[in-house]
VEXDREN-2710 file (C-alpha; in Angstrom, 1 decimal):
% VEXDREN-2710
k/r/px/py/pz
1/MET/52.0/278.8/111.7
2/GLU/48.9/280.6/110.5
3/TYR/45.9/280.9/112.9
4/LYS/42.5/280.6/111.3
5/PHE/39.6/282.1/113.3
6/THR/36.4/280.0/113.5
7/ASN/33.1/280.7/115.1
8/ALA/30.8/277.9/114.2
9/PRO/27.1/277.9/115.4
10/VAL/26.1/275.7/118.3
11/ASP/23.2/273.4/118.1
12/LEU/21.1/274.3/121.1
13/ASP/19.5/270.8/121.2
14/THR/22.9/269.2/122.0
15/LEU/23.6/271.4/125.1
16/PRO/23.0/269.9/128.5
17/ASN/19.8/271.1/130.2
18/HIS/20.4/272.5/133.6
19/GLN/16.7/272.2/134.4
20/GLU/17.1/268.4/134.5
21/LEU/19.8/268.5/137.2
22/LYS/19.2/266.7/140.5
23/TYR/20.1/269.2/143.2
24/THR/21.3/268.1/146.6
25/PRO/19.5/269.9/149.3
26/VAL/21.4/271.7/152.1
27/SER/21.1/270.6/155.7
28/LYS/18.0/271.3/157.8
29/ALA/20.3/272.8/160.4
30/ARG/20.4/275.9/158.1
31/LEU/16.7/276.3/158.9
32/HIS/17.3/275.9/162.6
33/LYS/19.9/278.6/162.5
34/VAL/17.6/281.0/160.6
35/PHE/14.8/280.3/163.0
36/SER/17.1/281.1/165.9
37/VAL/18.0/284.4/164.4
38/ILE/14.3/285.2/163.7
39/ALA/13.5/284.2/167.4
40/ILE/16.1/286.6/168.7
41/TRP/14.8/289.5/166.6
42/LEU/11.2/288.6/167.6
43/LEU/12.2/288.7/171.3
44/LEU/13.8/292.1/170.9
45/VAL/10.7/293.4/169.0
46/ILE/8.4/292.0/171.7
47/VAL/10.5/293.7/174.4
48/GLY/10.3/297.0/172.4
49/ILE/6.5/296.8/172.0
50/THR/6.1/295.9/175.7
51/VAL/8.1/299.0/176.7
52/LEU/6.0/301.1/174.2
53/TYR/2.8/299.7/175.7
54/ILE/3.9/300.4/179.3
55/PHE/5.3/303.9/178.9
56/ALA/3.1/305.3/176.1
57/ASP/-0.6/305.7/176.4
58/VAL/-1.3/304.4/172.9
59/PRO/-2.9/301.0/173.3
60/TYR/-4.5/300.8/169.8
61/VAL/-1.2/301.8/168.2
62/THR/0.7/299.0/170.0
63/LEU/-2.1/296.6/169.2
64/GLY/-1.9/297.4/165.4
65/LEU/1.8/297.4/165.5
66/SER/1.8/294.0/167.2
67/ALA/-0.5/292.6/164.6
68/GLY/1.6/294.0/161.7
69/ILE/4.8/292.6/163.2
70/ALA/3.2/289.2/163.9
71/LEU/2.2/289.1/160.2
72/PHE/5.7/290.1/159.1
73/PHE/7.3/287.4/161.2
74/ALA/4.8/284.7/160.1
75/LEU/5.5/285.6/156.4
76/LEU/9.2/285.5/157.1
77/ILE/9.0/282.0/158.6
78/ALA/6.8/280.8/155.8
79/TYR/9.4/282.2/153.3
80/GLN/12.2/280.5/155.0
81/LEU/10.4/277.1/155.0
82/ALA/9.7/277.4/151.3
83/LEU/13.3/278.6/150.6
84/GLN/14.7/275.5/152.5
85/LYS/13.0/273.3/149.9
86/ASN/14.5/275.3/147.0
87/ILE/18.1/275.6/148.0
88/GLY/20.4/273.0/146.5
89/TYR/23.7/272.4/144.6
90/ALA/24.8/270.0/141.9
91/LEU/28.3/269.0/141.2
92/ARG/29.0/267.9/137.7
93/GLU/32.0/266.8/135.8
94/ARG/33.0/270.3/134.6
95/ASP/31.0/272.7/136.8
96/ILE/29.0/273.3/139.9
97/ALA/25.4/274.6/139.9
98/PHE/23.6/276.4/142.8
99/LYS/19.9/277.0/142.9
100/ARG/17.9/279.1/145.3
101/GLY/14.7/281.2/145.4
102/VAL/11.0/281.0/146.1
103/LEU/9.2/283.6/144.0
104/PHE/12.2/284.1/141.7
105/GLU/14.4/281.1/141.3
106/LYS/18.1/281.9/140.6
107/ILE/20.4/279.2/139.2
108/THR/24.1/279.9/139.0
109/ILE/26.4/277.6/137.1
110/ILE/30.2/278.1/137.3
111/PRO/32.6/276.1/135.2
112/PHE/35.6/274.9/137.2
113/ASN/38.0/276.7/134.8
114/ARG/36.5/280.0/135.8
115/ILE/36.9/279.5/139.6
116/GLN/39.7/281.6/141.2
117/HIS/39.4/280.2/144.8
118/ILE/37.2/278.5/147.2
119/SER/36.7/279.0/150.9
120/THR/34.6/277.7/153.8
121/SER/33.3/279.9/156.5
122/VAL/31.8/279.0/159.9
123/GLY/30.2/281.6/162.2
124/ILE/29.2/281.4/165.8
125/LEU/25.7/280.1/165.1
126/ASP/27.1/277.9/162.4
127/ARG/29.4/276.2/164.9
128/PHE/26.5/275.7/167.3
129/PHE/24.4/274.1/164.6
130/LYS/27.3/272.2/163.1
131/ILE/27.1/273.7/159.6
132/ALA/29.4/275.6/157.3
133/ASN/29.2/277.8/154.2
134/LEU/31.1/277.1/150.9
135/ASN/32.1/280.2/149.1
136/ILE/33.2/280.0/145.4
137/PHE/34.9/283.0/143.8
138/THR/35.5/283.9/140.2
139/ALA/37.5/286.7/138.8
140/GLY/36.2/290.3/138.8
141/GLY/33.9/290.2/141.8
142/SER/34.4/291.6/145.3
143/GLY/32.2/288.9/146.9
144/SER/31.6/285.2/146.3
145/ASP/29.7/284.2/143.2
146/ILE/28.2/281.2/144.9
147/ASN/27.6/280.9/148.7
148/ILE/26.2/277.6/149.6
149/PRO/24.9/277.8/153.2
150/GLY/23.9/275.0/155.6
151/LEU/26.4/272.3/154.6
152/THR/27.7/269.9/157.1
153/PRO/31.4/270.7/157.7
154/GLU/32.4/267.3/156.2
155/ILE/30.4/267.9/153.0
156/ALA/31.8/271.5/152.7
157/ALA/35.3/270.2/153.0
158/ARG/34.7/267.4/150.5
159/LEU/33.2/269.8/148.0
160/LYS/36.1/272.2/148.5
161/ASP/38.7/269.4/148.0
162/LYS/36.8/268.1/144.9
163/ILE/36.6/271.5/143.3
164/ALA/40.2/272.3/144.2
165/HIS/41.2/269.0/142.7
166/HIS/39.5/269.9/139.4
167/LEU/41.3/273.3/139.5
168/THR/44.7/271.6/139.9
169/GLU/43.9/269.1/137.1
170/ALA/43.2/272.0/134.7
171/ASP/46.7/273.5/135.5
172/VAL/48.5/270.3/134.5
END
């Protein structure tokens, strides 16, 4: 049997357009978790500035520092609000796509036949807010290629099972 190598050109107009995908947004509980973490950090910073104000005789420095930190946290909250609108995933017949970003949008599309394994993770705050993360790994990386945060545990489990089902179908 003789093997004949071919490498035909692909018509770009026939390829599916990932920009036309309808992405499913993640749960709003992700935003509540992020705001909780921000509030904890803000509380620690307020305590630190208060200690600095009481024990150091530099009122203008603490005032300027407070204004800068208030601006930083306001921008951080605005960024997280905008990011919540721009995080989503799309499950298709042969792949999964994940989109995130505010200033720079990043879209990752992984075909099912490239996936090595899938896991879900739930941290302490995730458990409190009843959310989970879906982690999708391909070969060659030390971390997950896609980490979808803020899914309900039911949706994370369903996505994991659906993707795993596609992986086992490819083996048959």
